[in-house]
A tleap script that builds the chain and sets N, CA, C and O, in Angstrom:
source leaprc.protein.ff14SB
mol = sequence {
  NMET ALA ALA PRO GLN GLY PRO ARG THR THR
  ARG VAL GLU ALA ARG ILE ALA PRO ASP VAL
  LEU ALA LEU VAL ARG ARG ALA ALA GLU LEU
  GLN GLY ARG SER VAL SER ASP PHE LEU VAL
  THR ALA ALA LEU ARG ASP ALA GLN ARG THR
  ILE GLU GLU SER GLN ILE VAL ARG LEU SER
  LEU GLU ASP GLN ARG ARG PHE VAL ASP LEU
  LEU VAL ASN PRO PRO PRO LEU VAL PRO ALA
  MET GLU ARG ALA LEU GLU GLU ARG LYS ASN
  LEU LEU GLU GLU ALA CLYS
}
set mol.1.N position { 0.811 -1.185 0.139 }
set mol.1.CA position { 0.006 -0.141 0.291 }
set mol.1.C position { 1.137 1.210 -0.102 }
set mol.1.O position { 2.190 1.228 0.536 }
set mol.2.N position { 0.941 2.096 -0.941 }
set mol.2.CA position { 1.374 3.300 -0.795 }
set mol.2.C position { 0.844 4.377 0.210 }
set mol.2.O position { -0.318 4.497 0.598 }
set mol.3.N position { 2.125 5.272 0.613 }
set mol.3.CA position { 1.049 6.856 1.017 }
set mol.3.C position { 0.632 7.583 0.552 }
set mol.3.O position { 1.094 8.087 -0.472 }
set mol.4.N position { -0.352 7.911 1.086 }
set mol.4.CA position { -1.088 8.992 0.194 }
set mol.4.C position { -0.305 10.236 -0.908 }
set mol.4.O position { 0.572 10.964 -0.441 }
set mol.5.N position { -0.622 10.328 -1.984 }
set mol.5.CA position { 0.225 11.448 -2.653 }
set mol.5.C position { -0.545 12.754 -2.254 }
set mol.5.O position { -1.661 12.965 -1.780 }
set mol.6.N position { 0.166 13.288 -2.515 }
set mol.6.CA position { -0.226 15.054 -2.327 }
set mol.6.C position { 1.020 15.903 -1.706 }
set mol.6.O position { 2.219 15.626 -1.682 }
set mol.7.N position { 0.352 16.970 -1.239 }
set mol.7.CA position { 1.150 17.759 -0.243 }
set mol.7.C position { 1.085 17.510 0.983 }
set mol.7.O position { 0.031 17.440 1.614 }
set mol.8.N position { 2.347 17.330 1.497 }
set mol.8.CA position { 2.352 17.480 3.088 }
set mol.8.C position { 2.051 18.146 3.503 }
set mol.8.O position { 2.602 19.214 3.237 }
set mol.9.N position { 0.798 18.167 4.633 }
set mol.9.CA position { 0.805 19.696 5.366 }
set mol.9.C position { 0.936 19.963 7.079 }
set mol.9.O position { 0.700 20.865 7.882 }
set mol.10.N position { 1.516 18.448 7.072 }
set mol.10.CA position { 1.656 18.227 8.871 }
set mol.10.C position { 3.210 17.931 9.122 }
set mol.10.O position { 3.864 17.279 8.308 }
set mol.11.N position { 3.697 18.391 10.167 }
set mol.11.CA position { 5.068 17.857 10.473 }
set mol.11.C position { 4.732 16.587 11.699 }
set mol.11.O position { 3.780 16.654 12.477 }
set mol.12.N position { 5.461 15.765 11.670 }
set mol.12.CA position { 5.017 14.564 12.916 }
set mol.12.C position { 6.317 14.568 13.516 }
set mol.12.O position { 7.018 14.594 12.503 }
set mol.13.N position { 6.978 14.561 14.327 }
set mol.13.CA position { 8.225 14.226 15.378 }
set mol.13.C position { 8.268 13.114 16.035 }
set mol.13.O position { 7.414 12.905 16.897 }
set mol.14.N position { 9.246 12.193 15.772 }
set mol.14.CA position { 9.197 11.196 16.820 }
set mol.14.C position { 10.834 11.012 17.521 }
set mol.14.O position { 11.813 11.460 16.925 }
set mol.15.N position { 10.933 10.407 18.642 }
set mol.15.CA position { 12.168 10.249 18.678 }
set mol.15.C position { 12.432 8.274 18.667 }
set mol.15.O position { 11.723 7.311 18.957 }
set mol.16.N position { 13.884 8.472 18.146 }
set mol.16.CA position { 14.056 6.904 17.873 }
set mol.16.C position { 15.387 6.604 17.978 }
set mol.16.O position { 16.371 7.194 17.532 }
set mol.17.N position { 15.274 5.516 18.688 }
set mol.17.CA position { 16.747 4.773 18.954 }
set mol.17.C position { 17.307 4.467 17.980 }
set mol.17.O position { 16.821 3.624 17.225 }
set mol.18.N position { 18.774 5.218 17.670 }
set mol.18.CA position { 20.200 4.992 16.372 }
set mol.18.C position { 19.718 3.789 15.978 }
set mol.18.O position { 19.295 3.839 14.822 }
set mol.19.N position { 19.602 2.562 16.573 }
set mol.19.CA position { 19.917 1.243 16.039 }
set mol.19.C position { 18.832 1.089 15.081 }
set mol.19.O position { 19.005 0.689 13.929 }
set mol.20.N position { 17.493 1.478 15.679 }
set mol.20.CA position { 16.148 1.307 14.819 }
set mol.20.C position { 16.082 2.303 13.870 }
set mol.20.O position { 15.662 1.880 12.793 }
set mol.21.N position { 16.444 3.895 13.895 }
set mol.21.CA position { 16.712 4.373 12.793 }
set mol.21.C position { 17.604 3.748 11.976 }
set mol.21.O position { 17.103 3.530 10.872 }
set mol.22.N position { 18.630 3.408 12.074 }
set mol.22.CA position { 19.150 2.279 10.924 }
set mol.22.C position { 18.998 1.240 10.053 }
set mol.22.O position { 19.621 1.116 8.999 }
set mol.23.N position { 17.722 0.081 10.721 }
set mol.23.CA position { 17.027 -0.555 10.303 }
set mol.23.C position { 15.962 0.176 9.945 }
set mol.23.O position { 15.211 -0.547 9.291 }
set mol.24.N position { 15.503 1.340 10.067 }
set mol.24.CA position { 14.425 1.686 9.273 }
set mol.24.C position { 15.050 2.236 8.297 }
set mol.24.O position { 14.357 2.194 7.281 }
set mol.25.N position { 16.704 3.064 8.033 }
set mol.25.CA position { 17.103 3.441 7.069 }
set mol.25.C position { 17.535 2.484 5.852 }
set mol.25.O position { 17.627 2.910 4.700 }
set mol.26.N position { 17.790 1.151 6.214 }
set mol.26.CA position { 18.369 0.115 5.240 }
set mol.26.C position { 16.444 -0.302 4.642 }
set mol.26.O position { 16.030 -0.184 3.489 }
set mol.27.N position { 15.747 -0.710 5.693 }
set mol.27.CA position { 14.473 -0.938 4.690 }
set mol.27.C position { 14.117 0.129 3.756 }
set mol.27.O position { 13.371 -0.143 2.814 }
set mol.28.N position { 14.514 1.167 3.895 }
set mol.28.CA position { 13.764 1.875 2.958 }
set mol.28.C position { 14.335 1.822 1.944 }
set mol.28.O position { 13.700 1.784 0.891 }
set mol.29.N position { 15.925 1.800 1.971 }
set mol.29.CA position { 16.971 2.353 0.964 }
set mol.29.C position { 16.377 0.931 0.269 }
set mol.29.O position { 16.081 0.995 -0.924 }
set mol.30.N position { 16.263 0.132 0.714 }
set mol.30.CA position { 15.780 -1.702 -0.021 }
set mol.30.C position { 14.961 -1.675 -0.953 }
set mol.30.O position { 15.096 -2.333 -1.985 }
set mol.31.N position { 13.507 -0.512 -0.581 }
set mol.31.CA position { 12.473 -0.503 -1.207 }
set mol.31.C position { 12.751 0.886 -2.455 }
set mol.31.O position { 12.226 0.915 -3.568 }
set mol.32.N position { 13.432 1.644 -2.050 }
set mol.32.CA position { 13.970 2.540 -2.975 }
set mol.32.C position { 12.900 3.946 -2.702 }
set mol.32.O position { 12.382 4.694 -3.530 }
set mol.33.N position { 12.819 3.943 -1.140 }
set mol.33.CA position { 12.148 5.550 -0.881 }
set mol.33.C position { 13.004 6.129 0.678 }
set mol.33.O position { 13.889 5.797 1.467 }
set mol.34.N position { 12.095 7.106 0.430 }
set mol.34.CA position { 12.648 7.787 1.352 }
set mol.34.C position { 12.467 7.260 2.785 }
set mol.34.O position { 11.480 6.555 2.998 }
set mol.35.N position { 13.254 7.508 3.715 }
set mol.35.CA position { 12.678 7.214 5.337 }
set mol.35.C position { 11.400 8.026 5.432 }
set mol.35.O position { 10.442 7.379 5.008 }
set mol.36.N position { 11.158 8.965 5.761 }
set mol.36.CA position { 9.865 9.737 5.750 }
set mol.36.C position { 8.819 8.755 4.947 }
set mol.36.O position { 7.980 8.037 5.491 }
set mol.37.N position { 9.017 8.861 3.733 }
set mol.37.CA position { 8.232 8.221 3.316 }
set mol.37.C position { 7.740 6.763 3.646 }
set mol.37.O position { 6.540 6.501 3.730 }
set mol.38.N position { 8.869 5.701 3.853 }
set mol.38.CA position { 8.420 4.496 4.324 }
set mol.38.C position { 7.874 4.713 5.689 }
set mol.38.O position { 6.989 3.925 6.023 }
set mol.39.N position { 8.261 5.721 6.633 }
set mol.39.CA position { 7.514 5.675 8.199 }
set mol.39.C position { 5.999 6.308 7.596 }
set mol.39.O position { 5.351 5.667 8.424 }
set mol.40.N position { 5.425 6.703 7.182 }
set mol.40.CA position { 4.319 7.327 6.736 }
set mol.40.C position { 3.671 6.236 6.243 }
set mol.40.O position { 2.589 5.931 6.745 }
set mol.41.N position { 4.250 5.421 5.117 }
set mol.41.CA position { 3.563 4.107 4.724 }
set mol.41.C position { 3.253 2.924 6.094 }
set mol.41.O position { 2.280 2.276 6.479 }
set mol.42.N position { 4.594 3.085 6.496 }
set mol.42.CA position { 4.234 1.745 7.533 }
set mol.42.C position { 3.050 1.940 8.504 }
set mol.42.O position { 2.062 1.269 8.799 }
set mol.43.N position { 3.543 3.109 8.870 }
set mol.43.CA position { 2.091 4.002 10.234 }
set mol.43.C position { 0.729 4.233 9.372 }
set mol.43.O position { -0.227 4.426 10.123 }
set mol.44.N position { 0.491 4.253 8.392 }
set mol.44.CA position { -0.708 4.197 7.707 }
set mol.44.C position { -1.213 2.995 7.756 }
set mol.44.O position { -2.362 2.807 8.155 }
set mol.45.N position { -0.188 1.739 7.238 }
set mol.45.CA position { -0.959 0.833 7.134 }
set mol.45.C position { -0.829 -0.200 8.627 }
set mol.45.O position { -1.277 -1.338 8.494 }
set mol.46.N position { -0.286 0.140 9.895 }
set mol.46.CA position { -0.694 -0.015 11.204 }
set mol.46.C position { -2.086 0.453 11.468 }
set mol.46.O position { -2.867 -0.271 12.084 }
set mol.47.N position { -2.526 1.956 10.911 }
set mol.47.CA position { -3.586 2.324 11.742 }
set mol.47.C position { -4.457 2.094 11.360 }
set mol.47.O position { -5.541 2.112 11.943 }
set mol.48.N position { -4.130 1.669 9.729 }
set mol.48.CA position { -5.640 1.001 8.850 }
set mol.48.C position { -5.888 -0.631 9.824 }
set mol.48.O position { -7.012 -0.938 10.220 }
set mol.49.N position { -4.705 -1.487 10.076 }
set mol.49.CA position { -4.913 -2.662 10.271 }
set mol.49.C position { -5.766 -2.495 11.757 }
set mol.49.O position { -6.795 -3.129 11.988 }
set mol.50.N position { -5.151 -1.535 12.708 }
set mol.50.CA position { -5.475 -1.245 13.863 }
set mol.50.C position { -7.186 -1.383 13.841 }
set mol.50.O position { -7.985 -2.201 14.298 }
set mol.51.N position { -7.292 -0.092 13.034 }
set mol.51.CA position { -8.752 0.173 13.205 }
set mol.51.C position { -9.284 -1.005 12.556 }
set mol.51.O position { -9.922 -1.519 13.474 }
set mol.52.N position { -9.431 -1.819 11.458 }
set mol.52.CA position { -9.867 -2.709 11.031 }
set mol.52.C position { -10.250 -3.935 11.879 }
set mol.52.O position { -11.363 -4.446 11.757 }
set mol.53.N position { -9.207 -4.469 12.852 }
set mol.53.CA position { -9.297 -5.798 13.683 }
set mol.53.C position { -10.282 -4.900 14.883 }
set mol.53.O position { -11.048 -5.713 15.400 }
set mol.54.N position { -10.497 -3.426 15.497 }
set mol.54.CA position { -11.380 -3.234 16.056 }
set mol.54.C position { -13.058 -2.929 16.097 }
set mol.54.O position { -13.876 -2.556 16.938 }
set mol.55.N position { -13.055 -3.320 14.667 }
set mol.55.CA position { -14.322 -3.075 13.713 }
set mol.55.C position { -14.534 -4.364 13.382 }
set mol.55.O position { -15.741 -4.604 13.398 }
set mol.56.N position { -13.741 -5.485 13.030 }
set mol.56.CA position { -14.367 -6.331 12.077 }
set mol.56.C position { -14.480 -7.857 13.234 }
set mol.56.O position { -13.419 -8.424 13.495 }
set mol.57.N position { -15.261 -8.182 13.595 }
set mol.57.CA position { -15.820 -9.854 14.890 }
set mol.57.C position { -15.118 -10.907 13.757 }
set mol.57.O position { -15.546 -10.806 12.608 }
set mol.58.N position { -14.497 -11.497 13.914 }
set mol.58.CA position { -14.429 -12.416 13.621 }
set mol.58.C position { -14.367 -14.050 14.032 }
set mol.58.O position { -13.632 -14.303 14.987 }
set mol.59.N position { -14.931 -14.960 13.526 }
set mol.59.CA position { -15.802 -15.817 14.126 }
set mol.59.C position { -14.966 -17.216 13.305 }
set mol.59.O position { -14.482 -17.194 12.173 }
set mol.60.N position { -14.985 -18.181 14.108 }
set mol.60.CA position { -14.284 -19.717 13.684 }
set mol.60.C position { -15.656 -20.374 12.798 }
set mol.60.O position { -16.817 -19.966 12.826 }
set mol.61.N position { -15.131 -21.425 12.087 }
set mol.61.CA position { -16.210 -21.851 11.286 }
set mol.61.C position { -17.612 -22.432 12.090 }
set mol.61.O position { -18.768 -22.676 11.746 }
set mol.62.N position { -17.027 -22.489 13.036 }
set mol.62.CA position { -18.216 -23.325 14.133 }
set mol.62.C position { -18.871 -22.185 14.553 }
set mol.62.O position { -20.034 -22.066 14.168 }
set mol.63.N position { -18.303 -21.131 15.401 }
set mol.63.CA position { -19.235 -20.057 15.741 }
set mol.63.C position { -20.047 -19.651 14.638 }
set mol.63.O position { -21.263 -19.559 14.806 }
set mol.64.N position { -19.413 -19.339 13.285 }
set mol.64.CA position { -20.146 -18.325 12.273 }
set mol.64.C position { -21.622 -19.790 11.879 }
set mol.64.O position { -22.765 -19.501 11.525 }
set mol.65.N position { -21.149 -21.091 12.065 }
set mol.65.CA position { -22.766 -21.966 12.014 }
set mol.65.C position { -23.513 -21.485 13.078 }
set mol.65.O position { -24.683 -21.137 12.917 }
set mol.66.N position { -23.068 -21.443 13.927 }
set mol.66.CA position { -23.718 -21.180 15.879 }
set mol.66.C position { -24.701 -20.102 15.009 }
set mol.66.O position { -25.890 -20.196 14.703 }
set mol.67.N position { -24.033 -19.392 14.830 }
set mol.67.CA position { -24.404 -17.821 15.032 }
set mol.67.C position { -25.812 -18.100 14.011 }
set mol.67.O position { -26.919 -18.347 14.489 }
set mol.68.N position { -25.555 -18.016 12.633 }
set mol.68.CA position { -26.791 -18.564 11.043 }
set mol.68.C position { -27.686 -19.068 12.211 }
set mol.68.O position { -28.558 -18.434 12.805 }
set mol.69.N position { -27.257 -20.412 12.417 }
set mol.69.CA position { -28.980 -21.043 12.976 }
set mol.69.C position { -29.578 -20.191 14.126 }
set mol.69.O position { -30.730 -19.841 13.871 }
set mol.70.N position { -29.137 -19.791 15.244 }
set mol.70.CA position { -29.652 -18.990 15.973 }
set mol.70.C position { -30.475 -18.041 15.508 }
set mol.70.O position { -31.505 -17.889 16.163 }
set mol.71.N position { -30.273 -17.126 14.248 }
set mol.71.CA position { -30.829 -16.227 14.114 }
set mol.71.C position { -31.873 -16.656 13.069 }
set mol.71.O position { -32.880 -15.978 12.859 }
set mol.72.N position { -31.528 -18.116 12.245 }
set mol.72.CA position { -32.638 -18.517 11.440 }
set mol.72.C position { -33.592 -19.496 12.721 }
set mol.72.O position { -34.743 -19.913 12.588 }
set mol.73.N position { -32.850 -19.636 13.705 }
set mol.73.CA position { -33.894 -20.953 14.980 }
set mol.73.C position { -33.793 -20.005 16.131 }
set mol.73.O position { -33.465 -20.524 17.198 }
set mol.74.N position { -34.012 -18.703 16.126 }
set mol.74.CA position { -33.778 -18.521 17.603 }
set mol.74.C position { -34.813 -19.049 18.753 }
set mol.74.O position { -36.019 -19.255 18.612 }
set mol.75.N position { -34.069 -19.202 19.851 }
set mol.75.CA position { -34.782 -19.785 21.206 }
set mol.75.C position { -35.849 -19.195 21.478 }
set mol.75.O position { -36.347 -18.379 20.702 }
set mol.76.N position { -36.270 -19.449 22.399 }
set mol.76.CA position { -38.074 -18.891 22.963 }
set mol.76.C position { -37.586 -18.083 24.037 }
set mol.76.O position { -36.621 -18.344 24.756 }
set mol.77.N position { -38.463 -16.905 24.095 }
set mol.77.CA position { -38.435 -15.614 24.444 }
set mol.77.C position { -38.350 -16.142 26.232 }
set mol.77.O position { -39.383 -16.635 26.686 }
set mol.78.N position { -37.250 -16.031 27.073 }
set mol.78.CA position { -38.032 -16.079 28.648 }
set mol.78.C position { -38.715 -15.159 28.984 }
set mol.78.O position { -38.734 -14.048 28.455 }
set mol.79.N position { -39.491 -15.611 30.107 }
set mol.79.CA position { -40.937 -15.126 30.945 }
set mol.79.C position { -40.636 -13.521 30.760 }
set mol.79.O position { -41.564 -12.821 30.354 }
set mol.80.N position { -39.427 -12.950 31.031 }
set mol.80.CA position { -38.816 -11.720 31.628 }
set mol.80.C position { -38.887 -10.942 30.242 }
set mol.80.O position { -39.489 -9.897 29.992 }
set mol.81.N position { -38.134 -11.709 29.437 }
set mol.81.CA position { -38.221 -10.652 27.583 }
set mol.81.C position { -39.845 -10.903 27.090 }
set mol.81.O position { -40.260 -10.256 26.129 }
set mol.82.N position { -40.667 -11.795 27.739 }
set mol.82.CA position { -42.170 -11.339 26.850 }
set mol.82.C position { -42.436 -10.540 27.318 }
set mol.82.O position { -42.673 -9.588 26.575 }
set mol.83.N position { -42.608 -10.288 28.899 }
set mol.83.CA position { -42.905 -9.143 29.534 }
set mol.83.C position { -42.280 -8.091 29.251 }
set mol.83.O position { -43.048 -7.137 29.379 }
set mol.84.N position { -41.375 -7.810 28.964 }
set mol.84.CA position { -40.832 -6.416 28.657 }
set mol.84.C position { -41.061 -6.277 27.092 }
set mol.84.O position { -40.722 -5.126 26.815 }
set mol.85.N position { -41.497 -6.954 25.910 }
set mol.85.CA position { -41.734 -7.032 24.778 }
set mol.85.C position { -43.393 -6.132 24.973 }
set mol.85.O position { -43.634 -5.070 24.399 }
set mol.86.N position { -44.198 -6.726 25.735 }
set mol.86.CA position { -45.563 -6.545 26.579 }
set mol.86.C position { -45.486 -5.074 26.692 }
set mol.86.O position { -46.167 -4.275 26.050 }
set mol.87.N position { -44.560 -4.792 27.601 }
set mol.87.CA position { -44.315 -3.297 28.174 }
set mol.87.C position { -44.395 -2.049 27.306 }
set mol.87.O position { -44.947 -0.949 27.305 }
set mol.88.N position { -43.512 -2.827 26.519 }
set mol.88.CA position { -43.093 -1.711 25.518 }
set mol.88.C position { -43.791 -1.517 24.181 }
set mol.88.O position { -43.515 -0.653 23.349 }
set mol.89.N position { -44.868 -2.578 24.085 }
set mol.89.CA position { -46.082 -2.271 23.150 }
set mol.89.C position { -46.987 -1.382 23.832 }
set mol.89.O position { -47.291 -0.368 23.204 }
set mol.90.N position { -47.466 -1.532 24.935 }
set mol.90.CA position { -47.856 -1.208 25.697 }
set mol.90.C position { -47.435 0.531 26.098 }
set mol.90.O position { -48.372 1.300 26.313 }
set mol.91.N position { -46.212 0.969 26.163 }
set mol.91.CA position { -46.075 2.064 25.780 }
set mol.91.C position { -46.039 3.133 24.607 }
set mol.91.O position { -46.262 4.343 24.571 }
set mol.92.N position { -45.642 2.126 23.600 }
set mol.92.CA position { -45.970 2.347 22.264 }
set mol.92.C position { -47.523 2.967 21.969 }
set mol.92.O position { -47.736 3.730 21.026 }
set mol.93.N position { -48.371 2.611 22.733 }
set mol.93.CA position { -49.426 2.678 22.293 }
set mol.93.C position { -50.108 3.715 23.040 }
set mol.93.O position { -51.049 4.489 22.863 }
set mol.94.N position { -49.360 3.461 23.845 }
set mol.94.CA position { -50.132 4.775 24.924 }
set mol.94.C position { -49.005 6.275 24.706 }
set mol.94.O position { -48.922 7.183 25.534 }
set mol.95.N position { -48.336 6.216 23.570 }
set mol.95.CA position { -47.790 7.192 22.820 }
set mol.95.C position { -48.230 8.209 21.922 }
set mol.95.O position { -47.913 9.363 21.635 }
set mol.96.N position { -49.386 7.045 21.458 }
set mol.96.CA position { -49.934 7.245 20.054 }
set mol.96.C position { -50.979 8.632 20.550 }
set mol.96.O position { -51.686 9.201 19.718 }
savepdb mol mol.pdb
quit
């Protein structure tokens, strides 16, 4: 994934250990990119992955089957849920 193109408008500063900087420089050189471009691309990729991981629920095949089965064949309502639904219905009718 490439870093976004266009003018850079914000500067970000970070402290980095000399050995880490050497490693980053080497990796950037191997890809024929600047250290700045390498770091921006790596940060963007990691940020996107972090956001994706927090928003996507992954289920095992067994859990997927159980989820679908519960949607298609829901268990019967417990008495407390039946009472709550009846109360909701009454409140909605009173609000009319």
